[in-house]
N, C-alpha and C positions, 0 to 999 in steps of 0.2 A: 561561505556560500550565501549569495543573496536570495531572498525569498520574494522579491518583487514579482508580481504576476502569479502568486500562489493560488489566487482565486480560480485561475483556469485549470488547476489540477484537481479541484474539488470534485468534479464529476468524472474523473479519470477512471477508466475501466481497464484492469490489467490485461495483458496479452492472454488470449485464449489458446493455450498450448494443447496438443493432442491429449486425448484421454490417457490417464495413468491408471494402472490397475489399482482399484480400491480408492480412487480419488474422486468419486462422483460428488460427494458432499463438498469436497474442496473446490471443484470447478464451479459449483453453484454459489459458493461463498465468494469466489473471486469475481463474479458477475453482478454483485449487488449494486444497486444504483446509489448515486450520491445524494446531495441535498435536493435534487429535483424530483425526489420520490413523492409519495402521497402526502408527506408532511410539508413539502414545499420549502420555501426559504426560512420558515419559522422553526426549523428543526433545532433542538437544543444543542448548544456547543458541546456539552459532555457526550451526547449521543454521536455527534460528528467525530469526536476524538476517538471514541470506542470503535466506531465503524471503520475509521481509517487504520487503526491499529490491527483490527481483525483482518482487513484486506491486505495489509502488509504481511501479517503472519501467514495468510493463505498463499500469497505470492512466494514467500520464502519457502514454505513447505512444498509447493509445486516445483520450485527450482531445485530443491533438495531431492525430490523424487526423480526428476529428470536427470540429475547428476548421477544418481544410483543406476538408472537405466543406461546412461552413457558409459559408466564404468564397467557394467556387466556386459555391454555389447547388445543390449536389447533395444536401444534407441536407434531407429533407422536414419533420422535426420538430426545431426548434431547441432544444426543451427537453432532448433527448437530450444535446446538447453542453453545455448549462448544468449538467445533473446530473453529467456526467462531469468537467467542469472543477472543480466544487465538491468532488466526491469526491477528485480529485487534490490539490486544495489542502488539504483536511482531512487526508488521509493524509500529506502532506508535513509539516504542522504537528505531527502526532502523532509522526512519525519523528524530527523535530528535537527534540521534547521528550524522547523516550526517549533519544536520543543525549546530550543535555545532562545528564540524570539519570545515565546510565552514566558519563559523564566526571566528574561530581561525586562519584559513589561511588568511582571509581578514585582520584581526588585524595584523598578522605578515607582510603582504605586506605593510600595512600602516606605519609600523615602519621602513621600509627599507629607507635608504638615497637615494635621487634622484640624 
């Protein structure tokens, strides 16, 4: 998977699905802003990585909660689950691609003569 254009994903805000019982904090976590927050473009790389992983986790938890609702028959619109599951899948793929590129870059730096 190519990661060209990954910069456009930095400010990505996950799909805001309907409220899930007991998921008020989850929905708030899913709407956090990206690098264009109060810290601006000077945000530390480590903070950006942690923020991205937290958003991925929140999206996956929301997808799981909607899957349970769909399985129990409590979800009125099945497309909400379908969208959330697809979004979680795509975010996971992007995260893995970024991780692979970071490891590749680290490996290349370790090969450099000092």
